[in-house]
Residue frames as a rotation matrix with the C-alpha (Angstrom) as fourth column:
MET 1
-0.950 -0.173 0.260 42.13
0.276 -0.070 0.959 92.82
-0.148 0.982 0.114 143.52
ILE 2
-0.363 0.823 -0.437 39.30
-0.493 -0.568 -0.659 94.90
-0.791 -0.024 0.612 142.17
GLY 3
-0.829 0.023 0.558 37.09
0.420 0.684 0.596 92.84
-0.369 0.729 -0.577 139.85
LEU 4
-0.147 0.836 0.529 34.02
0.844 -0.173 0.508 94.94
0.516 0.521 -0.680 139.52
LEU 5
-0.896 -0.039 -0.442 32.89
0.280 -0.823 -0.494 98.50
-0.344 -0.566 0.749 140.16
LYS 6
-0.123 0.933 0.339 29.40
0.933 -0.008 0.361 99.85
0.339 0.361 -0.869 140.23
GLY 7
-0.325 -0.016 -0.946 28.70
0.558 -0.810 -0.178 103.61
-0.763 -0.586 0.272 140.35
TYR 8
0.783 0.618 -0.073 27.97
0.408 -0.599 -0.689 106.83
-0.469 0.509 -0.721 138.42
VAL 9
-0.002 -0.786 0.618 30.14
0.972 -0.146 -0.184 108.34
0.235 0.600 0.765 135.68
VAL 10
0.338 0.047 -0.940 31.39
0.481 -0.867 0.129 111.79
-0.809 -0.496 -0.316 136.80
SER 11
0.415 -0.254 -0.874 33.45
-0.662 -0.743 -0.098 112.60
-0.624 0.619 -0.476 133.70
THR 12
0.664 -0.200 0.720 34.77
0.517 0.818 -0.250 111.17
-0.539 0.539 0.647 130.51
ALA 13
0.217 -0.658 -0.721 37.79
-0.694 -0.624 0.360 111.72
-0.687 0.422 -0.592 128.24
LYS 14
0.319 -0.068 -0.945 39.31
-0.813 0.493 -0.309 109.76
0.487 0.867 0.102 125.34
ASN 15
0.108 -0.162 -0.981 39.34
0.000 0.987 -0.163 106.16
0.994 0.018 0.107 126.48
SER 16
-0.821 -0.411 -0.397 38.94
0.380 0.127 -0.916 107.14
0.427 -0.903 0.052 130.09
LEU 17
0.183 0.923 0.339 36.36
0.047 -0.353 0.934 107.89
0.982 -0.155 -0.108 132.67
ILE 18
-0.856 -0.356 0.375 35.93
-0.359 -0.113 -0.927 108.65
0.372 -0.928 -0.031 136.42
LEU 19
-0.082 0.835 -0.544 33.41
0.230 0.547 0.805 106.38
0.970 -0.059 -0.237 138.18
ASP 20
-0.410 0.054 0.910 31.93
-0.814 -0.472 -0.339 107.55
0.411 -0.880 0.238 141.48
VAL 21
-0.096 0.327 -0.940 31.53
0.224 0.927 0.300 104.50
0.970 -0.182 -0.163 143.71
ASN 22
0.561 0.469 -0.682 29.97
0.737 0.092 0.670 105.53
0.376 -0.879 -0.294 146.99
GLY 23
0.982 -0.140 -0.124 31.87
-0.074 -0.900 0.430 108.82
-0.171 -0.413 -0.894 147.02
VAL 24
0.066 -0.996 0.062 35.20
-0.041 0.059 0.997 107.46
-0.997 -0.069 -0.037 145.95
GLY 25
0.741 0.171 -0.649 36.27
-0.598 -0.272 -0.754 108.36
-0.306 0.947 -0.099 142.31
TYR 26
0.150 -0.648 0.747 38.01
0.257 0.755 0.603 105.60
-0.955 0.102 0.280 140.39
SER 27
0.156 -0.185 -0.970 39.85
-0.815 -0.580 -0.020 106.48
-0.559 0.794 -0.241 137.25
LEU 28
0.171 -0.049 0.984 39.54
0.218 0.976 0.011 103.79
-0.961 0.213 0.177 134.48
LEU 29
-0.658 -0.269 -0.703 40.76
-0.674 -0.208 0.709 103.35
-0.337 0.940 -0.045 130.99
VAL 30
-0.057 0.763 0.644 38.02
-0.018 0.644 -0.764 101.89
-0.998 -0.055 -0.023 128.82
PRO 31
-0.612 -0.180 0.770 37.53
0.727 0.256 0.637 100.83
-0.312 0.950 -0.026 125.14
GLU 32
-0.958 0.208 -0.200 36.01
-0.260 -0.923 0.285 103.56
-0.125 0.324 0.938 123.00
PHE 33
-0.512 0.804 -0.303 32.93
-0.018 0.342 0.939 101.44
0.859 0.486 -0.161 122.25
THR 34
-0.235 0.337 -0.912 32.26
0.923 0.372 -0.100 100.95
0.305 -0.865 -0.398 125.91
LEU 35
-0.772 -0.160 -0.615 32.66
0.433 -0.841 -0.325 104.63
-0.465 -0.517 0.718 126.54
LYS 36
-0.903 0.428 -0.045 30.09
-0.315 -0.587 0.746 105.52
0.292 0.687 0.665 123.90
GLU 37
-0.285 0.790 -0.544 27.54
0.245 0.608 0.755 103.19
0.927 0.082 -0.367 125.37
ILE 38
-0.603 -0.142 -0.785 27.83
0.790 0.034 -0.613 104.47
0.114 -0.989 0.092 128.92
SER 39
0.215 0.727 0.652 25.16
0.369 -0.679 0.635 106.72
0.904 0.104 -0.414 130.34
ARG 40
-0.814 -0.521 0.256 25.83
0.016 -0.461 -0.887 109.22
0.580 -0.719 0.384 133.10
GLU 41
-0.241 0.809 0.536 22.20
-0.821 -0.464 0.332 109.09
0.517 -0.360 0.776 134.18
THR 42
0.821 0.555 -0.137 22.15
-0.419 0.747 0.516 105.51
0.389 -0.366 0.846 135.32
GLN 43
0.485 -0.640 0.596 24.32
-0.614 0.236 0.753 103.34
-0.623 -0.731 -0.279 137.47
VAL 44
0.509 -0.405 -0.759 27.07
-0.726 0.273 -0.632 101.71
0.463 0.873 -0.155 135.49
THR 45
0.754 -0.330 0.568 28.66
-0.194 0.714 0.672 98.29
-0.627 -0.617 0.475 136.23
LEU 46
0.575 -0.653 -0.494 32.20
-0.725 -0.126 -0.677 97.80
0.380 0.747 -0.545 134.90
TYR 47
0.919 -0.395 -0.011 34.33
0.373 0.857 0.355 94.58
-0.131 -0.331 0.935 135.10
THR 48
0.772 -0.636 -0.015 37.92
-0.635 -0.772 0.018 95.63
-0.023 -0.004 -1.000 135.82
TYR 49
0.643 -0.752 -0.142 41.48
0.675 0.645 -0.359 94.58
0.362 0.135 0.922 135.14
LEU 50
0.935 -0.345 -0.085 44.23
-0.199 -0.706 0.680 96.00
-0.294 -0.619 -0.728 137.33
GLN 51
0.614 -0.787 0.067 47.72
0.399 0.236 -0.886 96.50
0.681 0.571 0.458 135.75
VAL 52
0.880 -0.367 -0.300 50.49
0.213 -0.261 0.942 96.82
-0.424 -0.893 -0.152 138.33
ARG 53
0.576 -0.717 0.392 53.48
0.394 -0.177 -0.902 98.78
0.716 0.674 0.181 136.97
ASP 54
-0.231 -0.810 -0.540 56.59
0.918 0.002 -0.395 100.11
0.321 -0.587 0.743 138.69
ASP 55
-0.974 -0.208 0.092 55.31
0.187 -0.963 -0.192 103.67
0.128 -0.170 0.977 138.46
ALA 56
-0.550 0.830 0.094 51.56
-0.832 -0.554 0.031 103.24
0.078 -0.061 0.995 138.66
LEU 57
-0.671 0.555 0.492 48.46
0.327 0.817 -0.475 101.16
-0.665 -0.158 -0.730 139.26
VAL 58
-0.798 0.386 -0.463 46.26
-0.603 -0.527 0.600 101.30
-0.013 0.758 0.653 136.06
LEU 59
-0.483 0.704 0.521 42.66
0.123 0.643 -0.756 100.16
-0.867 -0.301 -0.397 136.15
TYR 60
-0.931 0.254 -0.261 40.87
-0.285 -0.060 0.957 99.09
0.227 0.965 0.128 132.90
GLY 61
-0.424 0.856 0.295 37.09
-0.364 0.137 -0.921 98.80
-0.829 -0.498 0.254 132.71
PHE 62
-0.977 0.089 -0.193 34.85
-0.141 0.408 0.902 96.66
0.159 0.909 -0.386 130.49
SER 63
-0.276 0.959 0.066 31.14
-0.943 -0.283 0.174 96.36
0.185 -0.014 0.983 129.84
SER 64
0.795 0.581 -0.176 31.04
-0.560 0.814 0.155 92.57
0.234 -0.025 0.972 129.97
LEU 65
0.433 -0.626 0.648 33.13
-0.330 0.559 0.761 89.54
-0.839 -0.543 0.035 131.25
ASP 66
0.659 -0.164 0.734 33.61
0.676 0.557 -0.483 88.44
-0.330 0.814 0.478 127.62
GLU 67
0.835 -0.348 0.427 35.15
-0.010 -0.784 -0.620 91.78
0.550 0.514 -0.658 126.71
LYS 68
0.511 -0.671 0.537 37.47
-0.822 -0.200 0.533 91.58
-0.251 -0.714 -0.654 129.78
ALA 69
0.512 -0.372 0.774 38.42
0.085 0.919 0.386 87.98
-0.854 -0.132 0.503 128.97
LEU 70
0.775 -0.255 0.578 39.25
0.599 0.005 -0.801 88.99
0.201 0.967 0.157 125.27
PHE 71
0.751 -0.530 0.394 41.34
-0.499 -0.846 -0.187 91.83
0.433 -0.056 -0.900 126.64
GLU 72
0.453 -0.584 0.673 43.31
-0.658 0.291 0.695 89.38
-0.602 -0.758 -0.252 128.85
ARG 73
0.591 -0.218 0.776 43.74
0.515 0.843 -0.156 86.94
-0.620 0.492 0.611 126.03
ILE 74
0.892 -0.260 0.370 45.13
0.214 -0.478 -0.852 89.70
0.398 0.839 -0.370 123.80
ILE 75
0.574 -0.702 0.421 47.74
-0.805 -0.579 0.133 90.88
0.150 -0.415 -0.898 126.40
SER 76
0.617 -0.332 0.714 48.86
-0.117 0.858 0.501 87.24
-0.779 -0.392 0.490 126.68
VAL 77
0.866 -0.311 0.390 50.38
0.456 0.176 -0.872 87.65
0.203 0.934 0.295 123.10
SER 78
0.058 -0.951 -0.302 54.10
0.902 -0.080 0.424 88.38
-0.427 -0.297 0.854 123.18
GLY 79
-0.844 -0.496 0.204 54.63
0.535 -0.760 0.369 92.09
-0.028 0.420 0.907 122.73
ALA 80
-0.257 0.850 0.460 50.99
0.197 -0.420 0.886 93.00
0.946 0.319 -0.060 123.04
GLY 81
-0.890 -0.033 -0.455 50.39
0.456 -0.041 -0.889 94.79
0.011 -0.999 0.051 126.39
PRO 82
-0.197 0.900 -0.389 47.31
0.767 -0.106 -0.633 96.50
-0.611 -0.423 -0.669 127.78
LYS 83
-0.311 -0.048 -0.949 47.93
-0.312 -0.938 0.149 99.59
-0.898 0.343 0.277 125.60
THR 84
-0.917 -0.130 -0.378 47.67
-0.400 0.274 0.875 97.42
-0.011 0.953 -0.303 122.52
ALA 85
-0.698 0.713 -0.063 44.64
0.715 0.699 -0.021 95.49
0.029 -0.060 -0.998 123.73
LEU 86
-0.130 0.647 -0.751 42.86
0.419 -0.651 -0.633 98.78
-0.899 -0.397 -0.186 124.51
ALA 87
-0.577 -0.224 -0.786 43.66
-0.541 -0.616 0.573 100.07
-0.612 0.756 0.234 121.03
ILE 88
-0.990 0.123 -0.071 42.28
0.045 0.744 0.666 97.01
0.135 0.656 -0.742 119.45
LEU 89
-0.440 0.849 -0.293 39.00
0.892 0.377 -0.248 97.02
-0.100 -0.370 -0.924 121.49
SER 90
-0.217 0.304 -0.928 38.61
0.118 -0.935 -0.334 100.67
-0.969 -0.182 0.167 120.74
ALA 91
-0.624 -0.225 -0.748 38.94
-0.668 -0.344 0.660 100.18
-0.406 0.912 0.065 117.02
MET 92
-0.565 0.410 -0.717 36.95
-0.336 0.679 0.653 96.94
0.754 0.609 -0.246 116.75
ARG 93
0.366 0.676 0.640 34.11
-0.926 0.195 0.323 95.35
0.094 -0.710 0.698 118.60
PRO 94
-0.167 -0.485 0.859 35.07
-0.652 0.708 0.273 92.01
-0.740 -0.514 -0.434 120.08
VAL 95
0.490 0.409 0.770 33.21
0.269 0.770 -0.579 90.04
-0.829 0.491 0.267 117.38
GLU 96
0.934 -0.227 -0.275 35.00
-0.347 -0.395 -0.851 92.12
0.084 0.890 -0.448 114.61
PHE 97
0.035 -0.991 0.130 38.37
-0.996 -0.024 0.081 91.35
-0.077 -0.133 -0.988 116.13
LEU 98
-0.030 0.022 0.999 37.53
-0.266 0.964 -0.029 87.60
-0.964 -0.267 -0.023 116.50
ARG 99
0.844 0.450 0.292 36.44
0.137 0.345 -0.929 87.54
-0.519 0.824 0.229 112.96
ALA 100
0.719 -0.632 -0.289 39.58
-0.656 -0.478 -0.584 89.21
0.231 0.610 -0.758 111.68
VAL 101
-0.220 -0.836 0.502 41.80
-0.886 0.387 0.255 86.72
-0.407 -0.388 -0.827 113.55
ILE 102
0.109 0.374 0.921 39.82
-0.090 0.927 -0.365 83.71
-0.990 -0.042 0.135 112.55
GLU 103
0.919 0.278 0.278 39.86
0.263 0.092 -0.960 84.72
-0.293 0.956 0.012 108.96
GLY 104
0.051 -0.993 0.109 43.56
0.874 0.097 0.476 85.75
-0.483 0.071 0.873 109.06
ASN 105
0.656 0.272 0.704 42.67
0.648 -0.682 -0.340 89.23
0.388 0.679 -0.624 107.96
LYS 106
-0.161 -0.887 -0.433 46.03
0.969 -0.226 0.102 91.03
-0.189 -0.403 0.896 108.52
PRO 107
-0.590 -0.093 0.802 45.10
0.470 -0.847 0.248 94.20
0.656 0.523 0.544 106.68
ALA 108
0.483 0.849 0.215 42.12
0.221 -0.355 0.908 94.81
0.847 -0.391 -0.359 109.13
LEU 109
0.677 -0.230 -0.699 44.44
0.734 0.136 0.666 94.51
-0.058 -0.964 0.261 112.09
THR 110
-0.402 -0.916 -0.014 47.19
0.905 -0.399 0.147 96.80
-0.140 0.046 0.989 110.65
LYS 111
-0.097 0.489 0.867 44.54
0.387 -0.784 0.486 99.54
0.917 0.383 -0.114 110.20
ILE 112
0.788 0.413 -0.456 44.36
0.554 -0.152 0.819 99.83
0.268 -0.898 -0.349 113.94
PRO 113
0.586 -0.596 0.549 46.57
-0.467 -0.802 -0.373 102.63
0.662 -0.038 -0.748 115.30
GLY 114
0.207 -0.620 0.757 49.69
-0.969 -0.024 0.245 101.29
-0.134 -0.784 -0.606 116.83
ILE 115
0.485 0.012 0.874 49.40
-0.028 1.000 0.002 97.77
-0.874 -0.026 0.486 115.27
GLY 116
-0.015 -0.542 -0.840 52.16
-0.960 -0.229 0.164 97.20
-0.281 0.808 -0.517 112.76
LYS 117
0.329 0.182 -0.926 52.76
-0.752 0.644 -0.141 94.15
0.571 0.743 0.349 110.65
LYS 118
-0.643 -0.650 -0.406 54.91
-0.191 0.649 -0.736 92.28
0.742 -0.396 -0.541 113.16
THR 119
-0.795 0.432 0.425 52.37
-0.476 -0.009 -0.880 92.71
-0.376 -0.902 0.213 115.94
ALA 120
0.189 0.910 -0.368 49.56
-0.974 0.127 -0.186 91.70
-0.123 0.394 0.911 113.55
ASP 121
-0.028 -0.309 -0.951 51.51
-0.550 0.799 -0.243 88.59
0.834 0.516 -0.193 112.63
ARG 122
-0.925 -0.377 0.040 51.98
-0.210 0.421 -0.883 87.69
0.316 -0.825 -0.469 116.34
LEU 123
-0.425 0.866 0.265 48.30
-0.782 -0.204 -0.589 88.17
-0.455 -0.457 0.764 116.96
LEU 124
0.392 0.644 -0.657 47.25
-0.901 0.413 -0.133 85.95
0.185 0.645 0.742 114.12
LEU 125
-0.279 -0.571 -0.772 49.82
-0.344 0.810 -0.475 83.24
0.896 0.133 -0.423 115.04
GLU 126
-0.977 -0.215 -0.001 49.19
-0.067 0.311 -0.948 83.12
0.205 -0.926 -0.318 118.88
LEU 127
-0.471 0.871 0.138 45.44
-0.481 -0.123 -0.868 83.62
-0.739 -0.475 0.477 118.76
LYS 128
-0.793 0.126 -0.597 44.81
-0.547 0.285 0.787 81.30
0.269 0.950 -0.157 115.76
ASP 129
-0.660 0.486 -0.573 42.57
0.447 0.867 0.221 79.06
0.604 -0.110 -0.789 117.85
ILE 130
-0.988 0.144 0.058 40.72
-0.138 -0.642 -0.754 81.89
-0.071 -0.753 0.654 119.62
GLY 131
-0.406 0.877 -0.259 37.48
-0.697 -0.114 0.708 81.01
0.591 0.467 0.657 117.96
LYS 132
-0.199 0.290 -0.936 37.26
0.269 0.935 0.232 77.93
0.943 -0.205 -0.264 120.15
GLU 133
-0.790 -0.200 -0.580 37.58
0.610 -0.151 -0.778 80.01
0.068 -0.968 0.241 123.35
PHE 134
-0.702 0.526 -0.480 34.92
-0.238 -0.809 -0.538 82.53
-0.671 -0.263 0.693 122.38
ASP 135
-0.946 0.265 0.187 32.72
0.296 0.468 0.833 80.33
0.133 0.843 -0.521 120.16
ILE 136
-0.186 0.956 -0.228 29.43
0.933 0.099 -0.345 81.33
-0.307 -0.277 -0.911 121.86
ALA 137
0.129 0.167 -0.978 29.84
0.086 -0.984 -0.156 85.06
-0.988 -0.064 -0.141 121.37
TRP 138
-0.777 -0.488 -0.396 31.15
-0.327 -0.225 0.918 84.51
-0.537 0.843 0.015 117.95
GLU 139
-0.759 0.570 0.316 28.24
0.638 0.553 0.535 82.39
0.130 0.608 -0.783 116.66
ALA 140
0.092 0.898 -0.431 25.70
0.860 -0.289 -0.420 84.73
-0.501 -0.332 -0.799 118.24
GLU 141
0.047 -0.129 -0.990 27.23
-0.105 -0.987 0.124 87.89
-0.993 0.098 -0.060 116.79
GLN 142
-0.866 -0.497 0.054 28.05
-0.010 0.126 0.992 86.38
-0.499 0.859 -0.114 113.47
SER 143
-0.559 0.750 0.355 24.30
0.788 0.345 0.510 85.85
0.260 0.565 -0.783 112.61
MET 144
-0.375 0.434 -0.819 23.21
0.393 -0.726 -0.565 89.32
-0.839 -0.534 0.102 113.93
PRO 145
0.346 0.628 0.697 20.70
0.919 -0.076 -0.388 90.88
-0.190 0.775 -0.603 111.50
VAL 146
-0.746 -0.568 0.348 21.65
0.641 -0.753 0.146 94.02
0.179 0.332 0.926 109.62
PRO 147
-0.450 0.631 -0.632 19.64
0.310 -0.553 -0.773 96.97
-0.838 -0.543 0.053 110.95
SER 148
0.260 0.625 0.736 16.83
0.940 0.011 -0.341 98.06
-0.221 0.781 -0.585 108.56
GLY 149
0.984 0.166 -0.066 17.47
0.137 -0.939 -0.316 101.15
-0.114 0.302 -0.946 106.46
GLY 150
0.450 -0.861 -0.236 20.82
-0.574 -0.482 0.662 102.64
-0.684 -0.162 -0.711 105.35
ILE 151
0.144 -0.502 -0.853 23.50
-0.987 -0.009 -0.162 101.58
0.073 0.865 -0.496 103.03
LEU 152
-0.826 -0.458 0.329 24.12
-0.510 0.855 -0.090 98.17
-0.240 -0.243 -0.940 104.73
GLN 153
-0.122 0.843 0.524 20.50
0.010 0.529 -0.849 97.18
-0.992 -0.098 -0.073 104.18
ASP 154
0.636 0.252 -0.729 20.74
-0.679 -0.266 -0.684 98.23
-0.367 0.930 0.002 100.54
ALA 155
-0.416 -0.825 -0.382 23.75
-0.903 0.424 0.066 95.89
0.108 0.373 -0.922 100.16
VAL 156
-0.663 0.249 0.706 21.75
-0.209 0.843 -0.495 93.12
-0.719 -0.476 -0.507 101.67
GLU 157
0.375 0.922 -0.092 18.89
-0.208 -0.013 -0.978 93.68
-0.903 0.386 0.187 99.27
ALA 158
0.332 -0.333 -0.882 21.38
-0.941 -0.178 -0.287 93.79
-0.062 0.926 -0.373 96.30
LEU 159
-0.764 -0.635 0.114 22.87
-0.632 0.772 0.068 90.41
-0.131 -0.020 -0.991 97.37
ILE 160
-0.313 0.718 0.622 19.37
-0.064 0.637 -0.768 88.92
-0.947 -0.281 -0.153 97.69
SER 161
0.663 0.466 -0.586 18.63
-0.554 -0.221 -0.803 90.05
-0.504 0.857 0.112 94.04
LEU 162
-0.167 -0.765 -0.622 21.79
-0.974 0.227 -0.018 88.11
0.155 0.602 -0.783 93.11
GLY 163
0.253 0.411 -0.876 20.20
-0.366 0.879 0.306 84.92
0.895 0.243 0.373 94.50
TYR 164
-0.786 -0.544 -0.294 21.53
0.093 0.366 -0.926 84.78
0.612 -0.755 -0.237 98.06
ASN 165
0.255 0.878 -0.405 19.03
0.711 0.113 0.694 84.17
0.655 -0.465 -0.596 100.92
LEU 166
0.762 0.241 0.601 18.47
-0.123 -0.857 0.500 86.70
0.635 -0.455 -0.624 103.65
GLY 167
0.901 -0.433 0.021 20.80
0.123 0.302 0.945 84.93
-0.416 -0.849 0.325 106.22
GLU 168
0.305 -0.846 0.438 23.55
0.926 0.371 0.072 84.58
-0.223 0.383 0.896 103.86
ALA 169
0.266 -0.099 0.959 23.31
0.544 -0.805 -0.234 88.19
0.795 0.584 -0.160 102.59
GLU 170
0.899 0.131 0.418 23.22
-0.223 -0.685 0.694 89.64
0.377 -0.717 -0.586 106.11
GLN 171
0.716 -0.696 0.058 26.35
0.389 0.467 0.794 87.51
-0.579 -0.546 0.605 107.16
MET 172
0.086 -0.694 0.715 28.20
0.987 -0.040 -0.157 88.55
0.138 0.719 0.681 104.04
VAL 173
0.411 0.028 0.911 27.48
0.159 -0.986 -0.042 92.32
0.898 0.162 -0.409 104.64
ASN 174
0.980 -0.116 0.161 28.31
-0.183 -0.216 0.959 92.06
-0.077 -0.969 -0.233 108.33
GLN 175
0.456 -0.875 0.163 31.75
0.729 0.472 0.496 90.51
-0.511 -0.108 0.853 107.36
ALA 176
0.133 -0.331 0.934 32.29
0.817 -0.497 -0.293 93.16
0.562 0.802 0.204 104.71
HIS 177
0.740 0.256 0.622 31.48
-0.052 -0.900 0.433 95.94
0.671 -0.353 -0.653 107.15
ALA 178
0.888 -0.457 -0.049 33.89
0.147 0.183 0.972 94.46
-0.435 -0.870 0.230 109.74
MET 179
0.189 -0.869 0.458 36.66
0.944 0.289 0.158 94.38
-0.269 0.402 0.875 107.10
ILE 180
-0.326 -0.344 0.880 36.30
0.752 -0.658 0.022 97.81
0.572 0.670 0.474 105.50
GLY 181
-0.765 0.024 -0.643 34.55
0.495 -0.617 -0.612 99.84
-0.412 -0.786 0.460 108.30
ASP 182
0.204 0.915 -0.348 31.98
0.439 -0.404 -0.803 102.48
-0.875 0.011 -0.484 107.73
THR 183
-0.897 -0.442 0.010 31.56
0.180 -0.345 0.921 103.66
-0.404 0.828 0.389 104.10
PHE 184
0.046 0.904 -0.424 29.02
-0.362 -0.380 -0.851 105.16
-0.931 0.193 0.310 101.78
ASP 185
-0.471 -0.303 -0.829 30.37
-0.882 0.150 0.446 103.33
-0.011 0.941 -0.338 98.79
LEU 186
0.479 0.748 0.460 27.61
-0.688 0.645 -0.333 100.69
-0.546 -0.157 0.823 98.18
GLN 187
0.762 -0.228 -0.606 29.61
-0.429 0.523 -0.737 99.00
0.485 0.822 0.300 95.34
LYS 188
-0.328 -0.941 0.076 32.61
-0.661 0.172 -0.730 98.57
0.674 -0.290 -0.679 97.68
ILE 189
-0.254 0.284 0.925 30.46
-0.863 0.365 -0.349 96.92
-0.437 -0.887 0.152 100.29
ILE 190
0.764 0.645 0.020 28.92
-0.544 0.660 -0.519 94.47
-0.348 0.385 0.855 97.74
LYS 191
0.449 -0.713 -0.539 32.30
-0.458 0.334 -0.824 93.65
0.767 0.617 -0.177 96.13
THR 192
-0.550 -0.719 0.425 33.85
-0.741 0.185 -0.645 92.95
0.385 -0.670 -0.635 99.49
ALA 193
0.048 0.643 0.764 30.84
-0.794 0.488 -0.361 90.87
-0.606 -0.590 0.534 100.59
LEU 194
0.883 0.293 -0.366 31.04
-0.465 0.649 -0.602 88.81
0.061 0.702 0.709 97.46
SER 195
0.005 -0.955 -0.296 34.80
-0.575 0.239 -0.782 88.26
0.818 0.174 -0.549 97.97
THR 196
-0.458 -0.151 0.876 34.24
-0.861 0.320 -0.394 86.93
-0.221 -0.935 -0.277 101.53
LYS 197
0.544 0.754 0.368 31.78
-0.597 0.656 -0.462 84.43
-0.590 0.032 0.807 100.06
SER 198
0.733 -0.367 -0.573 34.24
-0.431 0.402 -0.808 83.34
0.527 0.839 0.137 97.30
VAL 199
-0.345 -0.909 0.233 37.05
-0.777 0.138 -0.614 82.85
0.527 -0.393 -0.754 99.87
LYS 200
-0.226 0.272 0.935 34.83
-0.796 0.502 -0.338 80.54
-0.562 -0.821 0.102 101.99
SER 201
0.806 0.575 -0.138 33.72
-0.523 0.585 -0.619 78.60
-0.276 0.571 0.773 98.98
GLU 202
0.466 -0.711 -0.527 37.29
-0.529 0.253 -0.810 77.87
0.709 0.656 -0.258 98.03
VAL 203
-0.354 -0.607 0.711 38.30
-0.935 0.207 -0.289 76.57
0.029 -0.767 -0.641 101.49
């Protein structure tokens, strides 16, 4: 079983790369976010998962053990194979997926290519307690500060002007960003951020 590979990236394509490990080229499928963060100039370490099929051996690579563990947890859901898990981790960072599942955000999941309503329902049902499994990563990422500058920072400042403290505002904006993705519509971000706060207050 191949658990880890360390080498240099020779080439990349959509969701895939070839890693040169001491002269041997390994072809791996990787999440889009991982692919974007990889540098060809430095040695790369990828944690791996080997899928054994009747017609092929498929190797998946991940930037961290947490990401690999989340991948394995997703494929444990009935009807959600490695292809589905890769699509999820290419469309959402791990913390964004965790947040969507914990909050029961079905629309966020169905926006992912290849994830229909039935698959989203199964993910929400079978992973409803996933926050307990990944609580350390969840808590750490949940409180990540919003980078200075840009429309997200503008949204934070707008929420502060409405009476929220910095921590609350940053958390609300991060949640809104995870729900609606990248946008230049400041009012949409603020409205979504306020709705997440309202939902939590009603629980």
